[in-house]
C-alpha positions in Angstrom: -0.8 8.8 12.4 1.3 11.8 12.6 1.6 13.7 15.9 0.0 17.2 15.8 1.8 20.5 17.0 -0.6 20.8 19.6 0.0 17.2 20.9 3.4 17.8 20.4 3.8 20.7 22.4 1.0 19.2 25.2 3.0 16.1 25.5 6.6 18.0 25.7 5.0 20.3 28.8 3.8 17.5 30.6 7.0 15.7 30.1 8.4 18.8 31.6 6.3 19.5 34.3 7.0 16.1 35.7 10.5 16.6 35.3 10.8 19.4 37.0 8.4 18.2 39.9 10.7 14.5 40.2 13.8 17.4 40.7 12.1 19.6 42.7 12.7 22.7 41.2 10.4 25.7 40.0 7.4 24.9 42.0 6.2 28.2 40.6 6.7 26.9 36.6 5.2 24.0 37.7 1.6 25.7 39.0 1.6 27.4 35.3 2.2 24.3 33.5 -0.6 22.9 35.5 -2.7 25.8 34.5 -2.1 25.8 31.2 -2.5 22.5 29.8 -5.6 22.4 31.8 -6.6 25.8 29.8 -5.4 23.7 26.5 -7.6 20.5 27.3 -10.6 22.6 27.9 -10.1 25.4 24.5 -7.3 23.8 22.7 -5.4 27.4 22.7 -2.0 26.2 22.7 -0.2 29.2 23.0 0.0 29.6 27.0 1.6 25.9 26.5 4.7 27.1 24.3 4.9 30.6 26.6 5.5 28.5 29.7 6.8 25.6 28.0 9.7 28.5 27.2 10.2 29.3 30.6 10.3 25.7 31.7 13.1 24.8 28.9 14.9 27.2 30.2 14.6 26.5 33.2 15.7 22.8 32.7 19.1 24.0 31.0 20.0 25.9 33.5 19.6 23.2 35.9 21.2 20.3 33.4 24.6 22.7 32.7 25.1 22.0 37.1 23.5 18.2 37.1 23.7 16.8 33.4 23.1 13.3 34.3 19.6 14.9 35.7 17.9 15.8 32.6 18.2 13.6 29.7 20.1 15.5 25.6 16.4 14.0 24.6 13.8 15.7 26.6 15.4 19.4 25.9 15.6 18.5 22.4 12.1 16.7 22.1 10.8 19.9 24.0 13.1 22.5 22.0 11.4 20.5 18.9 8.4 21.0 20.2 8.3 24.6 20.9 9.6 25.3 17.2 6.5 23.7 16.0 4.6 27.1 16.9 
Protein backbone atom coordinates (compact mmCIF):
# COMPACT_ATOMS: atom_id res chain seq x y z
CA UNK A 1 0.00 0.00 0.00
CA UNK A 2 1.35 3.42 -0.95
CA UNK A 3 2.00 5.98 1.71
CA UNK A 4 0.04 9.21 1.29
CA UNK A 5 1.65 12.65 1.38
CA UNK A 6 -0.01 13.28 4.75
CA UNK A 7 1.38 10.05 6.18
CA UNK A 8 4.86 10.88 4.89
CA UNK A 9 4.94 14.35 6.41
CA UNK A 10 3.49 13.05 9.68
CA UNK A 11 6.12 10.30 9.96
CA UNK A 12 8.93 12.69 9.04
CA UNK A 13 7.78 15.21 11.65
CA UNK A 14 7.54 12.53 14.33
CA UNK A 15 11.10 11.41 13.54
CA UNK A 16 12.36 15.01 13.51
CA UNK A 17 10.67 15.65 16.87
CA UNK A 18 12.29 12.56 18.37
CA UNK A 19 15.73 13.52 17.04
CA UNK A 20 15.48 17.10 18.33
CA UNK A 21 14.53 15.75 21.76
CA UNK A 22 17.35 13.19 21.68
CA UNK A 23 19.85 15.93 20.86
CA UNK A 24 18.34 18.27 23.47
CA UNK A 25 17.98 21.16 21.02
CA UNK A 26 15.26 23.48 19.71
CA UNK A 27 12.71 23.03 22.49
CA UNK A 28 10.42 25.63 20.88
CA UNK A 29 10.33 23.64 17.61
CA UNK A 30 9.74 20.45 19.60
CA UNK A 31 6.72 22.06 21.28
CA UNK A 32 5.44 23.37 17.95
CA UNK A 33 5.80 19.89 16.42
CA UNK A 34 3.88 18.37 19.33
CA UNK A 35 1.09 20.89 18.79
CA UNK A 36 0.80 20.49 15.01
CA UNK A 37 1.01 16.69 15.24
CA UNK A 38 -1.88 16.69 17.73
CA UNK A 39 -3.82 19.13 15.59
CA UNK A 40 -3.22 17.06 12.46
CA UNK A 41 -4.42 13.90 14.17
CA UNK A 42 -7.65 15.69 15.06
CA UNK A 43 -8.45 17.46 11.79
CA UNK A 44 -6.17 15.89 9.14
CA UNK A 45 -5.05 19.39 8.05
CA UNK A 46 -1.35 19.00 7.29
CA UNK A 47 -0.43 22.65 6.63
CA UNK A 48 1.11 23.07 10.10
CA UNK A 49 3.21 19.94 9.63
CA UNK A 50 4.77 21.44 6.50
CA UNK A 51 5.41 24.79 8.16
CA UNK A 52 6.98 23.46 11.35
CA UNK A 53 8.61 20.53 9.53
CA UNK A 54 10.51 23.10 7.46
CA UNK A 55 11.72 24.78 10.67
CA UNK A 56 12.82 21.42 12.04
CA UNK A 57 14.67 20.63 8.81
CA UNK A 58 16.54 23.93 9.00
CA UNK A 59 17.52 23.26 12.63
CA UNK A 60 18.65 19.69 11.89
CA UNK A 61 20.72 20.75 8.86
CA UNK A 62 22.39 23.48 10.92
CA UNK A 63 23.17 21.04 13.75
CA UNK A 64 24.49 18.45 11.26
CA UNK A 65 27.05 20.98 9.96
CA UNK A 66 28.62 21.14 13.43
CA UNK A 67 28.17 17.46 14.31
CA UNK A 68 27.86 15.45 11.07
CA UNK A 69 27.49 12.05 12.72
CA UNK A 70 24.65 13.12 15.03
CA UNK A 71 22.03 13.17 12.27
CA UNK A 72 21.87 10.77 9.35
CA UNK A 73 21.68 11.91 5.76
CA UNK A 74 18.71 9.58 5.38
CA UNK A 75 16.75 11.48 8.04
CA UNK A 76 17.43 14.81 6.31
CA UNK A 77 16.54 13.31 2.92
CA UNK A 78 13.27 11.79 4.20
CA UNK A 79 12.19 15.09 5.74
CA UNK A 80 13.09 17.00 2.57
CA UNK A 81 11.20 14.48 0.45
CA UNK A 82 8.13 14.68 2.70
CA UNK A 83 8.18 18.49 2.59
CA UNK A 84 8.20 18.37 -1.22
CA UNK A 85 4.95 16.36 -1.29
CA UNK A 86 2.91 19.46 -0.46
